C-alpha positions as CSV (number, residue, x, y, z in Angstrom):
1,M,79.9,125.5,72.2
2,I,78.7,129.1,72.7
3,L,75.7,128.6,70.4
4,S,74.5,125.6,72.3
5,V,74.6,127.7,75.5
6,L,72.7,130.5,73.8
7,E,70.2,127.9,72.5
8,H,69.6,126.5,75.9
9,L,69.1,129.9,77.4
10,S,66.7,130.8,74.6
11,V,64.6,127.7,75.3
12,G,64.2,128.9,78.9
13,I,63.2,132.4,77.7
14,N,60.7,131.0,75.2
15,A,59.3,128.7,77.8
16,K,58.9,131.7,80.1
17,I,61.2,130.2,82.7
18,Y,63.3,133.3,82.5
19,D,61.6,136.8,82.4
20,F,62.0,138.2,78.9
21,N,61.8,141.9,80.1
22,I,64.6,141.4,82.6
23,F,66.7,139.4,80.1
24,I,66.4,142.3,77.5
25,R,67.5,144.8,80.1
26,M,70.4,142.6,81.1
27,S,71.8,141.5,77.8
28,G,69.4,142.1,74.9
29,S,71.9,144.2,72.9
30,Y,74.7,141.6,73.4
31,F,72.4,138.8,72.3
32,L,71.6,140.7,69.1
33,F,75.3,141.4,68.6
34,L,76.1,137.7,68.9
35,Y,73.2,136.7,66.6
36,K,74.3,139.2,63.8
37,T,77.9,138.0,64.2
38,L,77.1,134.3,64.1
39,Q,74.2,134.5,61.6
40,P,76.3,133.3,58.6
41,Y,77.3,130.2,60.5
42,I,73.8,129.6,61.8
43,E,72.4,129.7,58.2
44,H,75.1,127.3,57.1
45,V,74.2,124.8,59.8
46,Q,70.5,125.2,59.1
47,K,71.0,124.0,55.5
48,E,71.8,120.6,57.0
49,Q,69.6,120.7,60.0
50,D,66.7,123.1,59.7
51,T,65.8,123.1,63.4
52,A,69.3,124.1,64.6
53,F,69.4,127.3,66.8
54,V,65.7,128.0,66.1
55,E,65.0,129.0,69.7
56,F,67.9,131.5,69.6
57,E,66.6,133.0,66.4
58,I,63.1,133.4,67.9
59,V,64.4,135.2,71.0
60,C,66.6,137.6,68.8
61,K,63.6,138.4,66.6
62,K,61.5,139.2,69.7
63,I,64.3,141.5,70.9
64,E,64.5,143.2,67.6
65,R,60.7,143.8,67.5
66,R,60.8,145.2,71.1
67,K,63.8,147.4,70.3
68,D,62.0,148.9,67.2
69,K,58.9,149.5,69.3
70,Y,60.9,151.2,72.0
71,K,62.7,153.4,69.5
72,R,59.4,154.5,68.0
73,K,58.1,155.3,71.5
74,L,61.1,157.4,72.3
75,L,60.8,159.3,69.0
76,R,57.2,160.2,69.8
77,K,58.0,161.4,73.3
78,G,61.3,163.1,72.4
79,R,60.0,165.6,69.9
80,I,61.2,169.0,70.7
81,R,59.1,171.9,69.5
82,Y,60.7,175.3,68.9
83,S,58.8,178.5,69.4
């Protein structure tokens, strides 16, 4: 049930009905948590139906890329130099 709701929300995000940047700020970390928690089940279902939860996976991969990019940016800006 929850995966179908996440998939529907993901379709809206991928279709640009919902703003991706706002979504990340609101619940990006939680979405990634759910994806990592449910990933074994998703992979099991995809063995039978390869298109199952694809939109959800796409959104999670976009979030991960954005998160990595943001971390690199913080590391560059946050370097402290000692004298």
